[in-house]
CHARMM-style PDB file with segment names, atoms N, HN, CA, C and O in Angstrom:
ATOM      1  N   MET     1      86.780 -10.720 -32.511  1.00  0.00      PROA
ATOM      2  CA  MET     1      87.654 -11.394 -31.619  1.00  0.00      PROA
ATOM      3  C   MET     1      87.176 -12.902 -31.733  1.00  0.00      PROA
ATOM      4  O   MET     1      86.003 -13.167 -31.996  1.00  0.00      PROA
ATOM      5  N   LEU     2      88.161 -13.900 -31.519  1.00  0.00      PROA
ATOM      6  HN  LEU     2      89.114 -13.685 -31.305  1.00  0.00      PROA
ATOM      7  CA  LEU     2      87.822 -15.317 -31.674  1.00  0.00      PROA
ATOM      8  C   LEU     2      87.447 -15.847 -30.255  1.00  0.00      PROA
ATOM      9  O   LEU     2      87.945 -15.392 -29.225  1.00  0.00      PROA
ATOM     10  N   SER     3      86.560 -16.808 -30.294  1.00  0.00      PROA
ATOM     11  HN  SER     3      86.155 -17.177 -31.131  1.00  0.00      PROA
ATOM     12  CA  SER     3      86.102 -17.556 -28.963  1.00  0.00      PROA
ATOM     13  C   SER     3      86.636 -18.744 -28.827  1.00  0.00      PROA
ATOM     14  O   SER     3      87.030 -19.419 -29.778  1.00  0.00      PROA
ATOM     15  N   THR     4      86.690 -19.097 -27.589  1.00  0.00      PROA
ATOM     16  HN  THR     4      86.370 -18.548 -26.817  1.00  0.00      PROA
ATOM     17  CA  THR     4      87.135 -20.469 -27.206  1.00  0.00      PROA
ATOM     18  C   THR     4      85.705 -21.443 -27.139  1.00  0.00      PROA
ATOM     19  O   THR     4      84.672 -21.043 -26.601  1.00  0.00      PROA
ATOM     20  N   ARG     5      85.818 -22.517 -27.655  1.00  0.00      PROA
ATOM     21  HN  ARG     5      86.657 -22.842 -28.092  1.00  0.00      PROA
ATOM     22  CA  ARG     5      84.661 -23.416 -27.702  1.00  0.00      PROA
ATOM     23  C   ARG     5      84.870 -24.274 -26.494  1.00  0.00      PROA
ATOM     24  O   ARG     5      84.032 -24.184 -25.597  1.00  0.00      PROA
ATOM     25  N   THR     6      85.827 -25.053 -26.360  1.00  0.00      PROA
ATOM     26  HN  THR     6      86.507 -25.126 -27.089  1.00  0.00      PROA
ATOM     27  CA  THR     6      86.107 -25.992 -25.205  1.00  0.00      PROA
ATOM     28  C   THR     6      87.385 -26.021 -24.857  1.00  0.00      PROA
ATOM     29  O   THR     6      88.274 -25.653 -25.625  1.00  0.00      PROA
ATOM     30  N   LEU     7      87.610 -26.485 -23.600  1.00  0.00      PROA
ATOM     31  HN  LEU     7      86.888 -26.783 -22.976  1.00  0.00      PROA
ATOM     32  CA  LEU     7      88.799 -26.650 -22.925  1.00  0.00      PROA
ATOM     33  C   LEU     7      88.753 -27.949 -22.084  1.00  0.00      PROA
ATOM     34  O   LEU     7      87.923 -28.095 -21.187  1.00  0.00      PROA
ATOM     35  N   THR     8      89.627 -28.839 -22.388  1.00  0.00      PROA
ATOM     36  HN  THR     8      90.301 -28.721 -23.117  1.00  0.00      PROA
ATOM     37  CA  THR     8      89.756 -30.047 -21.532  1.00  0.00      PROA
ATOM     38  C   THR     8      91.146 -30.196 -20.977  1.00  0.00      PROA
ATOM     39  O   THR     8      92.157 -30.068 -21.669  1.00  0.00      PROA
ATOM     40  N   VAL     9      91.145 -30.473 -19.689  1.00  0.00      PROA
ATOM     41  HN  VAL     9      90.324 -30.576 -19.127  1.00  0.00      PROA
ATOM     42  CA  VAL     9      92.532 -30.849 -19.193  1.00  0.00      PROA
ATOM     43  C   VAL     9      92.545 -32.242 -18.421  1.00  0.00      PROA
ATOM     44  O   VAL     9      91.763 -32.509 -17.508  1.00  0.00      PROA
ATOM     45  N   LYS    10      93.568 -33.125 -18.921  1.00  0.00      PROA
ATOM     46  HN  LYS    10      94.203 -32.908 -19.663  1.00  0.00      PROA
ATOM     47  CA  LYS    10      93.454 -34.235 -18.349  1.00  0.00      PROA
ATOM     48  C   LYS    10      94.812 -34.824 -17.871  1.00  0.00      PROA
ATOM     49  O   LYS    10      95.807 -34.622 -18.567  1.00  0.00      PROA
ATOM     50  N   SER    11      94.901 -35.482 -16.814  1.00  0.00      PROA
ATOM     51  HN  SER    11      94.093 -35.646 -16.248  1.00  0.00      PROA
ATOM     52  CA  SER    11      96.160 -36.007 -16.338  1.00  0.00      PROA
ATOM     53  C   SER    11      96.544 -37.240 -17.083  1.00  0.00      PROA
ATOM     54  O   SER    11      95.724 -38.146 -17.230  1.00  0.00      PROA
ATOM     55  N   VAL    12      97.751 -37.314 -17.558  1.00  0.00      PROA
ATOM     56  HN  VAL    12      98.417 -36.578 -17.438  1.00  0.00      PROA
ATOM     57  CA  VAL    12      98.283 -38.300 -18.409  1.00  0.00      PROA
ATOM     58  C   VAL    12      99.585 -38.867 -17.582  1.00  0.00      PROA
ATOM     59  O   VAL    12     100.599 -38.170 -17.628  1.00  0.00      PROA
ATOM     60  N   GLY    13      99.617 -40.014 -16.875  1.00  0.00      PROA
ATOM     61  HN  GLY    13      98.794 -40.580 -16.838  1.00  0.00      PROA
ATOM     62  CA  GLY    13     100.733 -40.460 -16.133  1.00  0.00      PROA
ATOM     63  C   GLY    13     100.830 -39.539 -14.953  1.00  0.00      PROA
ATOM     64  O   GLY    13      99.930 -38.786 -14.581  1.00  0.00      PROA
ATOM     65  N   ASP    14     102.076 -39.683 -14.371  1.00  0.00      PROA
ATOM     66  HN  ASP    14     102.807 -40.295 -14.674  1.00  0.00      PROA
ATOM     67  CA  ASP    14     102.200 -38.938 -13.064  1.00  0.00      PROA
ATOM     68  C   ASP    14     102.726 -37.458 -13.231  1.00  0.00      PROA
ATOM     69  O   ASP    14     102.640 -36.636 -12.319  1.00  0.00      PROA
ATOM     70  N   ARG    15     103.220 -37.210 -14.340  1.00  0.00      PROA
ATOM     71  HN  ARG    15     103.290 -37.878 -15.081  1.00  0.00      PROA
ATOM     72  CA  ARG    15     103.786 -35.788 -14.575  1.00  0.00      PROA
ATOM     73  C   ARG    15     103.452 -35.099 -15.609  1.00  0.00      PROA
ATOM     74  O   ARG    15     104.089 -34.066 -15.816  1.00  0.00      PROA
ATOM     75  N   ASP    16     102.370 -35.481 -16.535  1.00  0.00      PROA
ATOM     76  HN  ASP    16     101.852 -36.321 -16.368  1.00  0.00      PROA
ATOM     77  CA  ASP    16     101.957 -34.738 -17.720  1.00  0.00      PROA
ATOM     78  C   ASP    16     100.574 -34.504 -17.606  1.00  0.00      PROA
ATOM     79  O   ASP    16      99.792 -35.158 -16.916  1.00  0.00      PROA
ATOM     80  N   LEU    17     100.292 -33.453 -18.381  1.00  0.00      PROA
ATOM     81  HN  LEU    17     100.927 -32.922 -18.942  1.00  0.00      PROA
ATOM     82  CA  LEU    17      98.962 -33.045 -18.538  1.00  0.00      PROA
ATOM     83  C   LEU    17      98.721 -33.024 -20.247  1.00  0.00      PROA
ATOM     84  O   LEU    17      99.596 -32.783 -21.079  1.00  0.00      PROA
ATOM     85  N   LEU    18      97.448 -33.310 -20.489  1.00  0.00      PROA
ATOM     86  HN  LEU    18      96.738 -33.507 -19.813  1.00  0.00      PROA
ATOM     87  CA  LEU    18      97.035 -33.203 -21.708  1.00  0.00      PROA
ATOM     88  C   LEU    18      96.014 -32.082 -21.866  1.00  0.00      PROA
ATOM     89  O   LEU    18      94.949 -32.186 -21.258  1.00  0.00      PROA
ATOM     90  N   ILE    19      96.248 -31.029 -22.626  1.00  0.00      PROA
ATOM     91  HN  ILE    19      97.113 -30.944 -23.120  1.00  0.00      PROA
ATOM     92  CA  ILE    19      95.292 -29.826 -22.498  1.00  0.00      PROA
ATOM     93  C   ILE    19      94.779 -29.773 -24.107  1.00  0.00      PROA
ATOM     94  O   ILE    19      95.580 -29.712 -25.040  1.00  0.00      PROA
ATOM     95  N   VAL    20      93.602 -29.800 -24.244  1.00  0.00      PROA
ATOM     96  HN  VAL    20      92.952 -29.850 -23.486  1.00  0.00      PROA
ATOM     97  CA  VAL    20      92.990 -29.824 -25.531  1.00  0.00      PROA
ATOM     98  C   VAL    20      92.009 -28.504 -25.454  1.00  0.00      PROA
ATOM     99  O   VAL    20      91.266 -28.265 -24.502  1.00  0.00      PROA
ATOM    100  N   ARG    21      92.138 -27.732 -26.575  1.00  0.00      PROA
ATOM    101  HN  ARG    21      92.741 -27.926 -27.348  1.00  0.00      PROA
ATOM    102  CA  ARG    21      91.429 -26.554 -26.499  1.00  0.00      PROA
ATOM    103  C   ARG    21      90.871 -26.395 -28.126  1.00  0.00      PROA
ATOM    104  O   ARG    21      91.614 -26.643 -29.076  1.00  0.00      PROA
ATOM    105  N   ASP    22      89.654 -26.008 -28.268  1.00  0.00      PROA
ATOM    106  HN  ASP    22      89.050 -25.807 -27.496  1.00  0.00      PROA
ATOM    107  CA  ASP    22      89.203 -25.808 -29.579  1.00  0.00      PROA
ATOM    108  C   ASP    22      88.834 -24.380 -29.733  1.00  0.00      PROA
ATOM    109  O   ASP    22      88.229 -23.746 -28.869  1.00  0.00      PROA
ATOM    110  N   PHE    23      89.263 -23.861 -30.978  1.00  0.00      PROA
ATOM    111  HN  PHE    23      89.754 -24.376 -31.680  1.00  0.00      PROA
ATOM    112  CA  PHE    23      89.104 -22.390 -31.158  1.00  0.00      PROA
ATOM    113  C   PHE    23      88.240 -22.211 -32.416  1.00  0.00      PROA
ATOM    114  O   PHE    23      88.408 -23.027 -33.322  1.00  0.00      PROA
ATOM    115  N   ASP    24      87.381 -21.280 -32.563  1.00  0.00      PROA
ATOM    116  HN  ASP    24      87.245 -20.617 -31.827  1.00  0.00      PROA
ATOM    117  CA  ASP    24      86.586 -20.890 -33.666  1.00  0.00      PROA
ATOM    118  C   ASP    24      87.586 -20.044 -34.642  1.00  0.00      PROA
ATOM    119  O   ASP    24      87.245 -18.885 -34.884  1.00  0.00      PROA
ATOM    120  N   ALA    25      88.678 -20.489 -35.166  1.00  0.00      PROA
ATOM    121  HN  ALA    25      88.955 -21.430 -34.970  1.00  0.00      PROA
ATOM    122  CA  ALA    25      89.685 -19.950 -35.864  1.00  0.00      PROA
ATOM    123  C   ALA    25      90.312 -20.844 -36.830  1.00  0.00      PROA
ATOM    124  O   ALA    25      90.405 -22.035 -36.535  1.00  0.00      PROA
ATOM    125  N   PRO    26      90.787 -20.385 -38.031  1.00  0.00      PROA
ATOM    126  CA  PRO    26      91.659 -21.369 -38.855  1.00  0.00      PROA
ATOM    127  C   PRO    26      92.860 -21.844 -38.173  1.00  0.00      PROA
ATOM    128  O   PRO    26      93.452 -21.106 -37.386  1.00  0.00      PROA
ATOM    129  N   ARG    27      93.297 -23.153 -38.451  1.00  0.00      PROA
ATOM    130  HN  ARG    27      92.817 -23.753 -39.090  1.00  0.00      PROA
ATOM    131  CA  ARG    27      94.321 -23.815 -37.794  1.00  0.00      PROA
ATOM    132  C   ARG    27      95.758 -23.038 -37.936  1.00  0.00      PROA
ATOM    133  O   ARG    27      96.623 -23.072 -37.061  1.00  0.00      PROA
ATOM    134  N   THR    28      95.865 -22.387 -39.080  1.00  0.00      PROA
ATOM    135  HN  THR    28      95.162 -22.359 -39.790  1.00  0.00      PROA
ATOM    136  CA  THR    28      97.156 -21.522 -39.515  1.00  0.00      PROA
ATOM    137  C   THR    28      97.203 -20.440 -38.507  1.00  0.00      PROA
ATOM    138  O   THR    28      98.237 -20.193 -37.886  1.00  0.00      PROA
ATOM    139  N   LEU    29      96.115 -19.800 -38.338  1.00  0.00      PROA
ATOM    140  HN  LEU    29      95.275 -20.000 -38.843  1.00  0.00      PROA
ATOM    141  CA  LEU    29      96.087 -18.616 -37.478  1.00  0.00      PROA
ATOM    142  C   LEU    29      96.282 -19.029 -35.851  1.00  0.00      PROA
ATOM    143  O   LEU    29      96.858 -18.203 -35.142  1.00  0.00      PROA
ATOM    144  N   VAL    30      95.871 -20.133 -35.321  1.00  0.00      PROA
ATOM    145  HN  VAL    30      95.403 -20.804 -35.896  1.00  0.00      PROA
ATOM    146  CA  VAL    30      95.977 -20.558 -33.998  1.00  0.00      PROA
ATOM    147  C   VAL    30      97.408 -21.039 -33.919  1.00  0.00      PROA
ATOM    148  O   VAL    30      98.042 -20.672 -32.929  1.00  0.00      PROA
ATOM    149  N   PHE    31      98.010 -21.797 -34.803  1.00  0.00      PROA
ATOM    150  HN  PHE    31      97.495 -22.094 -35.607  1.00  0.00      PROA
ATOM    151  CA  PHE    31      99.265 -22.290 -34.793  1.00  0.00      PROA
ATOM    152  C   PHE    31     100.232 -20.954 -34.781  1.00  0.00      PROA
ATOM    153  O   PHE    31     101.152 -20.905 -33.964  1.00  0.00      PROA
ATOM    154  N   GLU    32     100.026 -19.975 -35.616  1.00  0.00      PROA
ATOM    155  HN  GLU    32      99.279 -20.015 -36.280  1.00  0.00      PROA
ATOM    156  CA  GLU    32     100.915 -18.777 -35.618  1.00  0.00      PROA
ATOM    157  C   GLU    32     100.815 -17.969 -34.049  1.00  0.00      PROA
ATOM    158  O   GLU    32     101.766 -17.433 -33.479  1.00  0.00      PROA
ATOM    159  N   ALA    33      99.728 -18.031 -33.665  1.00  0.00      PROA
ATOM    160  HN  ALA    33      98.956 -18.465 -34.128  1.00  0.00      PROA
ATOM    161  CA  ALA    33      99.492 -17.414 -32.451  1.00  0.00      PROA
ATOM    162  C   ALA    33     100.230 -18.090 -31.226  1.00  0.00      PROA
ATOM    163  O   ALA    33     100.558 -17.423 -30.245  1.00  0.00      PROA
ATOM    164  N   ILE    34     100.465 -19.391 -31.325  1.00  0.00      PROA
ATOM    165  HN  ILE    34     100.199 -19.933 -32.122  1.00  0.00      PROA
ATOM    166  CA  ILE    34     100.975 -20.014 -30.051  1.00  0.00      PROA
ATOM    167  C   ILE    34     102.382 -20.328 -30.329  1.00  0.00      PROA
ATOM    168  O   ILE    34     103.049 -20.892 -29.462  1.00  0.00      PROA
ATOM    169  N   THR    35     102.992 -19.946 -31.693  1.00  0.00      PROA
ATOM    170  HN  THR    35     102.450 -19.488 -32.398  1.00  0.00      PROA
ATOM    171  CA  THR    35     104.522 -20.258 -31.858  1.00  0.00      PROA
ATOM    172  C   THR    35     105.133 -19.037 -32.297  1.00  0.00      PROA
ATOM    173  O   THR    35     106.357 -19.060 -32.426  1.00  0.00      PROA
ATOM    174  N   SER    36     104.463 -17.884 -32.574  1.00  0.00      PROA
ATOM    175  HN  SER    36     103.469 -17.865 -32.470  1.00  0.00      PROA
ATOM    176  CA  SER    36     105.080 -16.751 -32.992  1.00  0.00      PROA
ATOM    177  C   SER    36     105.457 -15.770 -31.658  1.00  0.00      PROA
ATOM    178  O   SER    36     104.544 -15.276 -30.995  1.00  0.00      PROA
ATOM    179  N   PRO    37     106.768 -15.551 -31.352  1.00  0.00      PROA
ATOM    180  CA  PRO    37     107.082 -14.875 -30.177  1.00  0.00      PROA
ATOM    181  C   PRO    37     106.308 -13.440 -30.098  1.00  0.00      PROA
ATOM    182  O   PRO    37     105.794 -13.024 -29.060  1.00  0.00      PROA
ATOM    183  N   ALA    38     106.297 -12.796 -31.250  1.00  0.00      PROA
ATOM    184  HN  ALA    38     106.714 -13.135 -32.094  1.00  0.00      PROA
ATOM    185  CA  ALA    38     105.716 -11.371 -31.341  1.00  0.00      PROA
ATOM    186  C   ALA    38     104.285 -11.531 -30.826  1.00  0.00      PROA
ATOM    187  O   ALA    38     103.831 -10.792 -29.953  1.00  0.00      PROA
ATOM    188  N   LEU    39     103.603 -12.501 -31.385  1.00  0.00      PROA
ATOM    189  HN  LEU    39     103.972 -13.101 -32.094  1.00  0.00      PROA
ATOM    190  CA  LEU    39     102.230 -12.693 -31.003  1.00  0.00      PROA
ATOM    191  C   LEU    39     101.903 -13.222 -29.599  1.00  0.00      PROA
ATOM    192  O   LEU    39     100.929 -12.858 -28.941  1.00  0.00      PROA
ATOM    193  N   LEU    40     102.960 -14.256 -29.154  1.00  0.00      PROA
ATOM    194  HN  LEU    40     103.752 -14.552 -29.690  1.00  0.00      PROA
ATOM    195  CA  LEU    40     102.639 -14.812 -27.835  1.00  0.00      PROA
ATOM    196  C   LEU    40     102.895 -13.487 -26.945  1.00  0.00      PROA
ATOM    197  O   LEU    40     102.128 -13.255 -26.010  1.00  0.00      PROA
ATOM    198  N   GLN    41     103.790 -12.762 -27.185  1.00  0.00      PROA
ATOM    199  HN  GLN    41     104.412 -12.951 -27.944  1.00  0.00      PROA
ATOM    200  CA  GLN    41     104.051 -11.425 -26.114  1.00  0.00      PROA
ATOM    201  C   GLN    41     102.792 -10.540 -25.977  1.00  0.00      PROA
ATOM    202  O   GLN    41     102.643  -9.834 -24.980  1.00  0.00      PROA
ATOM    203  N   ARG    42     101.828 -10.581 -27.044  1.00  0.00      PROA
ATOM    204  HN  ARG    42     101.949 -11.155 -27.854  1.00  0.00      PROA
ATOM    205  CA  ARG    42     100.742  -9.680 -27.128  1.00  0.00      PROA
ATOM    206  C   ARG    42      99.661 -10.327 -26.239  1.00  0.00      PROA
ATOM    207  O   ARG    42      99.095  -9.614 -25.410  1.00  0.00      PROA
ATOM    208  N   TRP    43      99.345 -11.594 -26.352  1.00  0.00      PROA
ATOM    209  HN  TRP    43      99.804 -12.173 -27.025  1.00  0.00      PROA
ATOM    210  CA  TRP    43      98.385 -12.206 -25.671  1.00  0.00      PROA
ATOM    211  C   TRP    43      98.378 -13.164 -24.480  1.00  0.00      PROA
ATOM    212  O   TRP    43      97.368 -13.479 -23.851  1.00  0.00      PROA
ATOM    213  N   LEU    44      99.720 -13.625 -24.222  1.00  0.00      PROA
ATOM    214  HN  LEU    44     100.541 -13.369 -24.732  1.00  0.00      PROA
ATOM    215  CA  LEU    44      99.879 -14.628 -23.303  1.00  0.00      PROA
ATOM    216  C   LEU    44     100.024 -14.013 -21.794  1.00  0.00      PROA
ATOM    217  O   LEU    44      99.523 -14.585 -20.826  1.00  0.00      PROA
ATOM    218  N   PRO    45     100.717 -12.859 -21.697  1.00  0.00      PROA
ATOM    219  CA  PRO    45     100.596 -12.393 -20.381  1.00  0.00      PROA
ATOM    220  C   PRO    45      99.427 -11.771 -19.934  1.00  0.00      PROA
ATOM    221  O   PRO    45      98.812 -10.957 -20.622  1.00  0.00      PROA
ATOM    222  N   GLY    46      99.065 -12.146 -18.717  1.00  0.00      PROA
ATOM    223  HN  GLY    46      99.565 -12.807 -18.158  1.00  0.00      PROA
ATOM    224  CA  GLY    46      97.696 -11.628 -18.325  1.00  0.00      PROA
ATOM    225  C   GLY    46      97.843 -10.074 -17.800  1.00  0.00      PROA
ATOM    226  O   GLY    46      98.930  -9.511 -17.667  1.00  0.00      PROA
ATOM    227  N   PRO    47      96.543  -9.470 -17.520  1.00  0.00      PROA
ATOM    228  CA  PRO    47      96.671  -8.038 -17.022  1.00  0.00      PROA
ATOM    229  C   PRO    47      97.673  -7.837 -15.970  1.00  0.00      PROA
ATOM    230  O   PRO    47      97.753  -8.580 -14.992  1.00  0.00      PROA
ATOM    231  N   GLY    48      98.588  -6.630 -16.217  1.00  0.00      PROA
ATOM    232  HN  GLY    48      98.523  -6.027 -17.012  1.00  0.00      PROA
ATOM    233  CA  GLY    48      99.647  -6.266 -15.105  1.00  0.00      PROA
ATOM    234  C   GLY    48     101.023  -7.063 -15.403  1.00  0.00      PROA
ATOM    235  O   GLY    48     102.036  -6.828 -14.744  1.00  0.00      PROA
ATOM    236  N   TRP    49     100.991  -7.925 -16.337  1.00  0.00      PROA
ATOM    237  HN  TRP    49     100.168  -8.116 -16.872  1.00  0.00      PROA
ATOM    238  CA  TRP    49     102.252  -8.649 -16.705  1.00  0.00      PROA
ATOM    239  C   TRP    49     102.862  -8.434 -18.042  1.00  0.00      PROA
ATOM    240  O   TRP    49     102.131  -8.114 -18.980  1.00  0.00      PROA
ATOM    241  N   THR    50     104.146  -8.585 -18.209  1.00  0.00      PROA
ATOM    242  HN  THR    50     104.740  -8.845 -17.447  1.00  0.00      PROA
ATOM    243  CA  THR    50     104.699  -8.253 -19.446  1.00  0.00      PROA
ATOM    244  C   THR    50     105.551  -9.665 -19.665  1.00  0.00      PROA
ATOM    245  O   THR    50     105.772 -10.512 -18.800  1.00  0.00      PROA
ATOM    246  N   MET    51     105.946  -9.687 -20.978  1.00  0.00      PROA
ATOM    247  HN  MET    51     105.766  -8.999 -21.681  1.00  0.00      PROA
ATOM    248  CA  MET    51     106.844 -10.931 -21.311  1.00  0.00      PROA
ATOM    249  C   MET    51     108.160 -10.271 -22.099  1.00  0.00      PROA
ATOM    250  O   MET    51     108.191 -10.276 -23.330  1.00  0.00      PROA
ATOM    251  N   PRO    52     109.101  -9.779 -21.410  1.00  0.00      PROA
ATOM    252  CA  PRO    52     110.161  -9.185 -22.182  1.00  0.00      PROA
ATOM    253  C   PRO    52     111.103 -10.127 -22.991  1.00  0.00      PROA
ATOM    254  O   PRO    52     111.801  -9.680 -23.901  1.00  0.00      PROA
ATOM    255  N   VAL    53     111.106 -11.379 -22.653  1.00  0.00      PROA
ATOM    256  HN  VAL    53     110.539 -11.743 -21.914  1.00  0.00      PROA
ATOM    257  CA  VAL    53     111.775 -12.377 -23.426  1.00  0.00      PROA
ATOM    258  C   VAL    53     110.794 -13.517 -23.782  1.00  0.00      PROA
ATOM    259  O   VAL    53     110.097 -14.125 -22.970  1.00  0.00      PROA
ATOM    260  N   CYS    54     110.845 -13.730 -25.211  1.00  0.00      PROA
ATOM    261  HN  CYS    54     111.411 -13.236 -25.871  1.00  0.00      PROA
ATOM    262  CA  CYS    54     109.989 -14.855 -25.564  1.00  0.00      PROA
ATOM    263  C   CYS    54     110.794 -15.425 -26.696  1.00  0.00      PROA
ATOM    264  O   CYS    54     110.968 -14.795 -27.739  1.00  0.00      PROA
ATOM    265  N   GLU    55     111.279 -16.616 -26.482  1.00  0.00      PROA
ATOM    266  HN  GLU    55     111.137 -17.128 -25.635  1.00  0.00      PROA
ATOM    267  CA  GLU    55     112.196 -17.390 -27.509  1.00  0.00      PROA
ATOM    268  C   GLU    55     111.279 -18.698 -27.778  1.00  0.00      PROA
ATOM    269  O   GLU    55     110.733 -19.267 -26.833  1.00  0.00      PROA
ATOM    270  N   VAL    56     111.148 -19.110 -29.002  1.00  0.00      PROA
ATOM    271  HN  VAL    56     111.591 -18.648 -29.770  1.00  0.00      PROA
ATOM    272  CA  VAL    56     110.552 -20.317 -29.488  1.00  0.00      PROA
ATOM    273  C   VAL    56     111.325 -20.752 -30.575  1.00  0.00      PROA
ATOM    274  O   VAL    56     111.543 -20.080 -31.583  1.00  0.00      PROA
ATOM    275  N   ASP    57     111.838 -22.174 -30.300  1.00  0.00      PROA
ATOM    276  HN  ASP    57     111.661 -22.719 -29.481  1.00  0.00      PROA
ATOM    277  CA  ASP    57     112.677 -23.012 -31.423  1.00  0.00      PROA
ATOM    278  C   ASP    57     111.807 -24.074 -31.482  1.00  0.00      PROA
ATOM    279  O   ASP    57     111.590 -24.803 -30.514  1.00  0.00      PROA
ATOM    280  N   LEU    58     111.188 -24.231 -32.789  1.00  0.00      PROA
ATOM    281  HN  LEU    58     111.365 -23.639 -33.575  1.00  0.00      PROA
ATOM    282  CA  LEU    58     110.327 -25.273 -33.219  1.00  0.00      PROA
ATOM    283  C   LEU    58     111.010 -26.505 -33.742  1.00  0.00      PROA
ATOM    284  O   LEU    58     110.323 -27.463 -34.095  1.00  0.00      PROA
ATOM    285  N   LYS    59     112.190 -26.536 -33.807  1.00  0.00      PROA
ATOM    286  HN  LYS    59     112.748 -25.758 -33.521  1.00  0.00      PROA
ATOM    287  CA  LYS    59     112.847 -27.742 -34.523  1.00  0.00      PROA
ATOM    288  C   LYS    59     112.714 -28.837 -33.469  1.00  0.00      PROA
ATOM    289  O   LYS    59     112.537 -28.585 -32.278  1.00  0.00      PROA
ATOM    290  N   PRO    60     112.815 -30.129 -34.000  1.00  0.00      PROA
ATOM    291  CA  PRO    60     112.864 -31.335 -33.106  1.00  0.00      PROA
ATOM    292  C   PRO    60     113.853 -31.121 -32.149  1.00  0.00      PROA
ATOM    293  O   PRO    60     114.998 -30.847 -32.510  1.00  0.00      PROA
ATOM    294  N   GLY    61     113.501 -31.229 -30.779  1.00  0.00      PROA
ATOM    295  HN  GLY    61     112.572 -31.452 -30.486  1.00  0.00      PROA
ATOM    296  CA  GLY    61     114.569 -31.065 -29.789  1.00  0.00      PROA
ATOM    297  C   GLY    61     114.683 -29.620 -29.193  1.00  0.00      PROA
ATOM    298  O   GLY    61     115.364 -29.282 -28.225  1.00  0.00      PROA
ATOM    299  N   GLY    62     113.887 -28.851 -29.961  1.00  0.00      PROA
ATOM    300  HN  GLY    62     113.334 -29.125 -30.747  1.00  0.00      PROA
ATOM    301  CA  GLY    62     114.207 -27.330 -29.669  1.00  0.00      PROA
ATOM    302  C   GLY    62     113.577 -27.058 -28.139  1.00  0.00      PROA
ATOM    303  O   GLY    62     113.358 -27.967 -27.339  1.00  0.00      PROA
ATOM    304  N   SER    63     113.348 -25.757 -27.905  1.00  0.00      PROA
ATOM    305  HN  SER    63     113.526 -25.018 -28.556  1.00  0.00      PROA
ATOM    306  CA  SER    63     112.999 -25.332 -26.582  1.00  0.00      PROA
ATOM    307  C   SER    63     112.248 -24.066 -26.648  1.00  0.00      PROA
ATOM    308  O   SER    63     112.074 -23.516 -27.736  1.00  0.00      PROA
ATOM    309  N   PHE    64     111.762 -23.538 -25.472  1.00  0.00      PROA
ATOM    310  HN  PHE    64     111.904 -23.985 -24.589  1.00  0.00      PROA
ATOM    311  CA  PHE    64     111.109 -22.241 -25.529  1.00  0.00      PROA
ATOM    312  C   PHE    64     111.406 -21.798 -24.053  1.00  0.00      PROA
ATOM    313  O   PHE    64     111.671 -22.502 -23.079  1.00  0.00      PROA
ATOM    314  N   ARG    65     111.279 -20.319 -24.167  1.00  0.00      PROA
ATOM    315  HN  ARG    65     111.063 -19.747 -24.958  1.00  0.00      PROA
ATOM    316  CA  ARG    65     111.808 -19.644 -23.027  1.00  0.00      PROA
ATOM    317  C   ARG    65     111.040 -18.309 -22.932  1.00  0.00      PROA
ATOM    318  O   ARG    65     111.099 -17.394 -23.753  1.00  0.00      PROA
ATOM    319  N   TYR    66     110.287 -18.345 -21.762  1.00  0.00      PROA
ATOM    320  HN  TYR    66     110.239 -19.089 -21.094  1.00  0.00      PROA
ATOM    321  CA  TYR    66     109.469 -17.264 -21.462  1.00  0.00      PROA
ATOM    322  C   TYR    66     109.958 -16.367 -20.288  1.00  0.00      PROA
ATOM    323  O   TYR    66     110.170 -17.065 -19.296  1.00  0.00      PROA
ATOM    324  N   VAL    67     110.191 -15.115 -20.089  1.00  0.00      PROA
ATOM    325  HN  VAL    67     110.019 -14.548 -20.895  1.00  0.00      PROA
ATOM    326  CA  VAL    67     110.504 -14.319 -19.019  1.00  0.00      PROA
ATOM    327  C   VAL    67     109.075 -13.437 -18.775  1.00  0.00      PROA
ATOM    328  O   VAL    67     108.516 -12.817 -19.679  1.00  0.00      PROA
ATOM    329  N   TRP    68     108.648 -13.498 -17.526  1.00  0.00      PROA
ATOM    330  HN  TRP    68     109.102 -14.002 -16.791  1.00  0.00      PROA
ATOM    331  CA  TRP    68     107.525 -12.802 -17.210  1.00  0.00      PROA
ATOM    332  C   TRP    68     107.874 -11.841 -16.103  1.00  0.00      PROA
ATOM    333  O   TRP    68     108.649 -12.078 -15.176  1.00  0.00      PROA
ATOM    334  N   ARG    69     107.118 -10.582 -16.341  1.00  0.00      PROA
ATOM    335  HN  ARG    69     106.488 -10.389 -17.094  1.00  0.00      PROA
ATOM    336  CA  ARG    69     107.513  -9.617 -15.301  1.00  0.00      PROA
ATOM    337  C   ARG    69     106.174  -9.036 -14.760  1.00  0.00      PROA
ATOM    338  O   ARG    69     105.319  -8.738 -15.594  1.00  0.00      PROA
ATOM    339  N   LYS    70     105.936  -8.864 -13.538  1.00  0.00      PROA
ATOM    340  HN  LYS    70     106.630  -9.107 -12.860  1.00  0.00      PROA
ATOM    341  CA  LYS    70     104.711  -8.287 -12.956  1.00  0.00      PROA
ATOM    342  C   LYS    70     105.010  -6.688 -13.051  1.00  0.00      PROA
ATOM    343  O   LYS    70     106.081  -6.195 -12.699  1.00  0.00      PROA
ATOM    344  N   GLY    71     104.019  -6.018 -13.525  1.00  0.00      PROA
ATOM    345  HN  GLY    71     103.148  -6.419 -13.811  1.00  0.00      PROA
ATOM    346  CA  GLY    71     103.943  -4.511 -13.686  1.00  0.00      PROA
ATOM    347  C   GLY    71     104.355  -4.110 -15.013  1.00  0.00      PROA
ATOM    348  O   GLY    71     104.433  -5.008 -15.852  1.00  0.00      PROA
ATOM    349  N   GLY    72     104.681  -2.716 -15.419  1.00  0.00      PROA
ATOM    350  HN  GLY    72     104.617  -1.987 -14.738  1.00  0.00      PROA
ATOM    351  CA  GLY    72     104.940  -2.404 -16.518  1.00  0.00      PROA
ATOM    352  C   GLY    72     106.365  -2.729 -16.949  1.00  0.00      PROA
ATOM    353  OT1 GLY    72     106.747  -2.445 -18.085  1.00  0.00      PROA
TER     354      GLY     72
END
């Protein structure tokens, strides 16, 4: 299991947050974990939650869509 080393959250302006988190893992693995819908669905929902819809469009101007459900 990979561990988190640090987490920093900072307010930037009136509506934005800058979240910086260091991982003891290769960059490519971390990038894959936060951009691959199949991997996001495995780790992002907390206990008791599912993510039946996970869409990620990485191109410039793209978007993401997560649908979360409580329970099975």
